[in-house]
C-alpha positions in Angstrom: 20.7 1.3 -18.6 17.7 -0.2 -20.3 15.4 -2.6 -18.5 13.0 -3.2 -21.4 11.8 -6.6 -22.3 13.9 -6.4 -25.5 17.0 -6.1 -23.4 16.2 -8.2 -20.3 18.3 -7.9 -17.2 19.8 -10.8 -15.4 21.4 -10.9 -11.9 24.1 -13.0 -10.1 21.7 -13.2 -7.2 19.4 -16.3 -7.1 15.9 -15.0 -7.7 12.8 -17.2 -8.2 10.8 -16.7 -11.3 7.8 -15.9 -9.1 9.6 -13.6 -6.8 8.1 -10.1 -6.3 11.6 -8.7 -5.7 13.2 -9.0 -9.1 16.0 -6.9 -10.4 13.3 -4.8 -12.1 11.8 -3.9 -8.7 14.4 -3.1 -6.0 12.1 -1.6 -3.4 13.3 0.3 -0.4 12.6 -0.8 3.2 13.9 -0.5 6.8 15.0 -3.7 8.6 17.0 -5.0 11.5 18.0 -8.4 12.8 19.8 -9.9 15.8 23.1 -8.5 14.7 22.2 -5.3 13.0 20.5 -2.1 14.2 17.7 -0.5 12.1 18.9 0.4 8.7 17.8 0.9 5.1 17.9 -1.9 2.5 16.8 -2.8 -1.0 15.1 -6.2 -1.6 16.3 -8.6 -4.3 15.0 -12.2 -4.3 15.4 -13.6 -0.8 18.1 -11.1 0.1 18.4 -7.6 1.3 21.1 -5.3 0.1 22.4 -3.4 3.2 22.9 0.0 1.8 24.9 1.2 4.8 27.6 -1.4 4.1 27.6 -0.5 0.4 28.1 3.1 1.5 30.9 2.3 3.9 32.7 0.3 1.1 32.6 3.4 -1.1 30.1 2.3 -3.7 28.2 5.7 -3.4 31.3 7.9 -2.8 30.6 9.9 -6.0 27.1 10.9 -4.8 28.3 12.8 -1.7 25.5 11.4 0.5 25.0 12.7 4.1 27.0 10.6 6.5 25.0 7.7 8.0 21.9 8.4 5.8 21.3 4.6 5.5 21.7 4.0 9.3 18.2 5.2 10.0 14.9 3.7 11.3 12.9 5.4 8.5 13.2 6.4 4.8 12.3 10.0 5.4 15.7 11.6 5.3 16.7 9.5 2.3 13.5 10.4 0.5 14.1 14.1 1.3 17.3 14.0 -0.8 15.0 14.0 -3.8 14.2 11.7 -6.7 17.3 12.5 -8.6 19.4 11.0 -5.7 17.1 8.1 -4.8 16.8 7.1 -8.5 20.7 7.1 -8.8 21.0 4.9 -5.7 18.5 2.4 -7.0 20.1 2.4 -10.4 23.6 1.9 -8.8 22.3 -1.1 -6.9 20.7 -2.5 -10.0 24.0 -2.1 -11.9 25.9 -3.8 -9.1 23.5 -6.8 -9.2 23.8 -7.4 -12.9 25.1 -10.9 -13.8 28.2 -9.6 -15.6 29.2 -7.0 -13.0 31.9 -8.4 -10.7 32.3 -5.3 -8.5 30.0 -6.5 -5.7 29.7 -10.1 -6.8 33.4 -10.7 -6.2 33.9 -8.1 -3.4 35.2 -9.2 0.0 32.3 -7.4 1.6 29.6 -9.2 -0.3 28.8 -11.4 2.7 28.1 -8.4 4.8 26.2 -6.5 2.1 23.7 -9.4 1.3 21.4 -10.1 4.3 19.0 -13.0 4.4 15.5 -11.6 4.2 14.0 -14.4 6.3 16.3 -13.4 9.2 15.3 -9.7 9.1 12.6 -7.9 11.0 10.9 -5.4 8.8 10.0 -2.0 10.4 7.5 0.7 9.4 9.3 2.1 6.3 8.5 5.8 7.0 7.6 8.1 9.8 4.1 9.0 8.8 3.1 12.6 9.7 -0.3 12.6 8.1 -2.5 10.0 6.5 -5.4 10.5 4.2 -7.8 7.8 3.0 -9.6 8.2 -0.3 -12.8 6.6 -1.6 -11.8 6.2 -5.2 -13.3 2.9 -6.5 -16.6 3.5 -8.2 -17.5 -0.2 -7.8 -16.9 0.0 -4.0 -18.7 3.3 -3.5 -21.6 2.0 -5.6 -21.9 -1.3 -3.6 -21.9 0.6 -0.3 -24.5 3.0 -1.7 -26.7 0.1 -2.8 -26.4 -1.5 0.7 -27.1 1.5 2.9 -28.8 4.2 0.8 -30.7 4.1 -2.5 -29.9 1.3 -4.9 -31.1 3.5 -7.8 -28.9 6.4 -6.8 -26.0 4.6 -5.2 -23.4 7.3 -5.6 -23.7 10.6 -3.8 -24.0 13.7 -6.0 -20.4 14.8 -5.5 -18.7 11.5 -6.1 -18.1 11.8 -9.8 -16.9 15.4 -9.4 -14.1 15.0 -6.8 -12.0 12.4 -5.1 -13.8 12.0 -1.8 -11.4 11.4 1.2 -11.0 11.9 4.9 -8.1 12.5 7.3 -7.2 9.3 9.1 -5.1 8.4 12.1 -1.4 8.1 11.3 -0.3 6.8 14.7 -2.1 3.5 14.4 -0.6 2.5 11.0 1.5 -0.7 11.6 3.8 -2.9 9.5 3.0 -6.4 8.3 3.2 -9.0 11.1 2.0 -6.8 14.0 -1.3 -8.3 15.3 -4.5 -6.2 15.3 -6.5 -6.2 18.5 -10.2 -6.4 17.9 -11.6 -2.9 18.7 -14.4 -2.1 21.1 -17.0 0.6 20.8 -20.6 1.6 20.6 -22.9 -0.3 18.2 -26.6 -0.1 17.7 -28.8 -2.7 16.0 -31.5 -1.2 13.7 -34.2 -2.7 15.9 -32.8 -1.4 19.2 -33.7 1.8 20.9 -30.3 2.4 22.4 -26.6 1.5 21.7 -24.5 -1.1 23.5 -20.8 -1.2 24.2 -18.5 -4.1 23.4 -16.1 -5.7 20.9 -16.9 -5.2 17.2 -18.8 -8.1 15.6 -18.2 -6.9 12.1 -14.4 -6.6 11.8 -13.4 -6.1 8.1 -10.4 -5.7 5.9 -10.2 -3.2 3.1 -7.9 -4.0 0.1 -6.0 -0.8 -0.8 -2.8 0.6 -2.1 -1.2 3.7 -0.6 1.4 6.1 -2.0 4.1 7.9 0.1 4.9 11.5 -0.7 8.5 12.2 -1.5 8.4 16.0 -1.6 7.0 18.7 0.7 5.0 21.8 -0.1 4.4 25.1 1.7 1.1 26.0 3.1 -1.0 27.7 0.4 0.7 25.9 -2.5 -1.0 23.3 -4.6 0.2 20.4 -6.8 -1.1 20.0 -10.4 -2.0 16.7 -11.9 0.9 17.2 -14.3 3.4 17.6 -11.5 1.9 15.1 -9.1 4.2 12.2 -9.8 7.2 14.3 -8.9 5.7 14.3 -5.4 5.1 10.5 -5.2 8.0 8.4 -4.0 6.4 4.9 -4.1 3.6 2.6 -3.1 2.8 0.0 -0.4 -0.1 -2.4 0.1 -2.6 -1.0 2.6 -5.1 -2.9 4.7 -7.5 -0.3 6.1 -9.1 -2.3 8.9 -12.7 -1.3 9.6 -15.2 -2.1 12.4 -18.4 -1.9 10.3 -20.8 -2.0 13.2 -19.0 0.8 15.1 -18.6 2.8 11.9 -22.3 2.5 11.0 -23.4 4.0 14.3 -20.8 6.8 14.6 -20.3 8.1 11.0 -23.2 10.6 10.9 -22.5 13.5 10.5 -18.6 13.6 10.4 -17.6 10.2 9.0 -15.3 7.5 10.2 -13.7 7.7 13.7 -13.3 4.8 16.1 -14.4 2.3 13.4 -11.2 3.1 11.5 -8.6 4.6 13.8 -7.7 1.4 15.8 -5.3 0.1 13.1 -4.2 0.1 9.4 -1.6 -2.4 8.2 1.0 -1.8 5.4 3.5 -3.9 3.6 7.1 -3.0 4.5 8.7 -2.6 1.1 8.1 0.6 -0.8 7.9 0.0 -4.5 9.1 3.1 -6.4 7.1 4.9 -9.0 10.0 4.2 -11.4 9.6 0.5 -11.0 5.9 0.7 -11.8 6.2 3.0 -14.8 6.1 0.2 -17.4 2.8 -1.1 -16.0 0.8 2.1 -16.6 -2.5 1.8 -18.3 -5.3 4.1 -19.4 -7.6 5.3 -16.6 -11.3 4.7 -16.7 -13.3 7.2 -18.7 -14.7 9.9 -16.4 -18.2 11.2 -17.1 -19.2 13.9 -16.5 -16.0 15.7 -17.5 -14.0 16.8 -14.5 -13.0 20.3 -13.6 -9.8 21.7 -15.1 -7.6 21.1 -12.1 -8.5 17.4 -12.1 -7.8 16.8 -15.8 -4.8 14.7 -16.8 -2.6 14.9 -19.9 -1.3 11.4 -19.5 -2.2 8.2 -17.7 -1.6 7.7 -14.0 -3.2 4.3 -13.5 -1.4 1.0 -13.0 -2.1 -2.6 -13.9 -1.4 -4.1 -10.5 -3.2 -7.4 -9.5 -4.3 -7.5 -5.9 -5.3 -10.6 -3.8 -6.7 -11.1 -0.4 -6.6 -14.4 1.6 -8.1 -15.4 4.9 -6.3 -18.0 7.0 -8.1 -19.3 10.1 -5.8 -20.3 13.0 -3.8 -23.6 12.2 -5.6 -23.9 8.8 -4.8 -23.2 5.1 -5.5 -19.8 3.6 -8.3 -19.2 1.1 -8.2 -16.6 -1.6 -11.4 -14.6 -1.2 -10.7 -11.6 -3.5 -8.9 -10.8 -6.7 -9.0 -7.2 -7.8 -6.8 -4.7 -9.7 -5.5 -1.2 -9.0 -6.5 -0.2 -12.6 -10.1 -0.3 -11.4 -9.6 3.0 -9.5 -11.8 5.8 -10.9 -9.8 8.6 -9.4 -6.1 8.2 -10.1 -3.2 9.1 -7.8 -2.5 12.4 -9.6 -6.1 13.5 -9.2 -6.0 12.5 -5.5 -2.9 14.6 -4.8 -4.1 17.5 -6.9 -7.4 17.6 -5.1 -5.8 17.1 -1.7 -3.6 20.2 -2.2 -5.9 22.4 -4.3 -7.1 24.3 -1.2 -3.5 25.0 -0.1 -3.1 22.1 2.3 0.6 21.4 2.7 2.1 18.0 2.5 5.3 16.6 4.0 7.8 13.8 3.1 6.4 10.6 4.4 2.8 11.4 4.3 0.6 8.5 3.3 -2.4 8.6 1.0 -4.5 5.4 0.6 -6.7 4.6 -2.4 -9.8 3.5 -0.6 -11.1 -0.1 -1.1 -10.3 -1.4 -4.6 -13.2 -3.4 -5.9 -14.0 -4.6 -9.4 -17.3 -5.4 -11.1 -17.3 -9.1 -10.4 -18.4 -10.4 -6.9 -15.1 -12.1 -6.4 -13.3 -8.8 -7.0 -14.9 -7.0 -4.1 -12.2 -5.6 -1.8 -13.9 -6.0 1.6 -16.0 -8.5 3.5 -18.7 -5.9 3.7 -19.2 -6.4 0.0 -18.2 -10.1 -0.4 -20.8 -11.1 2.3 -23.1 -8.2 1.4 -23.1 -7.0 5.0 -23.5 -10.5 6.4 -26.2 -11.8 4.1 -23.9 -14.2 2.2 -21.5 -16.6 3.8 -18.0 -16.9 2.3 -16.8 -20.5 2.3 -13.1 -21.2 3.2 -11.0 -24.3 2.2 -11.1 -25.5 5.8 -14.9 -25.8 5.6 -15.4 -22.8 7.8 -17.6 -19.9 6.8 -17.2 -16.2 7.2 -19.2 -13.1 6.9 -16.6 -10.9 8.7 -13.2 -11.5 10.2 -13.0 -13.6 13.4 -10.5 -13.8 16.2 -7.5 -16.0 15.2 -7.9 -15.2 11.5 -4.9 -13.9 9.6 -5.6 -11.6 6.6 -3.0 -11.7 3.9 -2.9 -9.2 1.0 -0.6 -9.5 -2.0 0.0 -7.4 -5.0 2.1 -7.6 -8.2 2.4 -6.3 -11.7 3.5 -8.6 -14.6 4.1 -7.8 -18.2 6.3 -9.4 -20.9 7.9 -11.7 -18.4 8.8 -8.9 -16.0 7.4 -9.0 -12.5 7.3 -6.3 -9.9 5.6 -7.1 -6.6 4.9 -5.8 -3.1 5.4 -9.0 -1.1 2.5 -9.1 1.3 0.9 -7.5 4.3 0.0 -10.2 6.8 -2.0 -9.5 10.0 -3.5 -11.7 12.6 -6.6 -10.6 14.6 -6.4 -11.2 18.3 -9.3 -10.9 20.8 -10.3 -7.6 22.3 -8.6 -6.6 25.6 
C-alpha cells in the first residue's frame, strides 16, 4: 500500500494530530500490565496492538510464524526472522488499522487486541548483547576539543577520517522510567595533588539516537555501507548518562569507564527504518574525502528533531536543547561499516549509539557540558532555578520526531529521574 502524502492514510483508531505514534509509524515494543505477561506490541495513538492476540485470532496465519513468537520479553527472536517478515507484520497491522478495513475494527476480539498504553509498563525492547557508542557529531567533538584541548585544533587528527567509537556497557542500559542513581567514583580537581572519592558533582545527559541491529554476521565478515541498512532494524532515543568529573580523571589512556558505565537510558518503542525512510536527507559534506570503505552511494541521514527537557522535582519542565539527527557527520551506514571492517561480528539486538548530537547554535548543544560550557555558564529554568549539571531530584526528558508534509513519526520519550547516590 502507498503511504505517501498524495495518498494519506487514515485509521479508525483515535490518534491525536500531535501523536508520535501515527499509522505511518507503528513502532515495535515489549509491554506488560496487571493482566498480561510480557509480550510484543505495536503502538498506535494511545493504544497498543497486542500482536499475540492478533496471532491467536489468525490474522498472521498465512505467514507461518513460530508459535508464541509474540509472547516474549524481547524483540530478538522476532527480529531474527528477518526484515521480510517484520515488514509484512507491520504492513499487516497497518492495513488492519485503516479506516475502511472492518476486519479488526468490527472483530469480537478488538477489545483484547487494543490495550491502553497508559496502563502498560514498557520493558527494555531487546536483549542487548553488545553496545557501542560513537562520537559522530563534529559540533560536539569540536566543543569538547575547544574546552579541554587546543581551541585552534579542536578535532584530533583521526576524527575526520573514521567514526570514533568505544565499546560500552550493555548491562546497565535501562528503559525510560527507571531512575538513575548518582554514581560515585574518583575525581580530581586541577588544583589538587591527589584524587578524592565521592558522588559525581558533574552528572550530565547526552542526547543521542541508537540503532538496533537486525541481522548477525560471522567473525571475519564485514558490512559495506551499501548493505548496512539491511542490518539495521530500527532506532530508539538514547540518553548516555555521563559523570564528567569521574570521566575527566579516568579517561587517559583508555577512554570512558566508570564515568559512563553506571547507566544509559533508552526509549521503549523501536521505530523501524522503514518508517523513517521518507525523512532521509543529504548527509553533511565530508572533507577530506573518506576512504573507499566509508563512501556512500546514497544518503543515510535523517531529519529527526530532538529535544531535551529538565524538570526539577515538583516543578515544570524546561526545554534546554533543540537539536537534529541530520547534524551527524558520520552516518549510520558508515558507523556500521567501520565497526565491522576489521571482522568484528555483530548479533541481533546489538545497540549502536550515535554519540552526543549537537548543532552549531548554543541552544542545540546536546549535553550540559556544552550548554554550561563545563560549568562556566548557568542554565536558567522556568522554575527560577539554575543548573550547570544535573542535580538530585531532576528528571531529564528527551523527545524526538520527524515531520514532513503533514506526516509525523516520533519516538515518544525517554524520561529518567536522578536519585541520590547510595
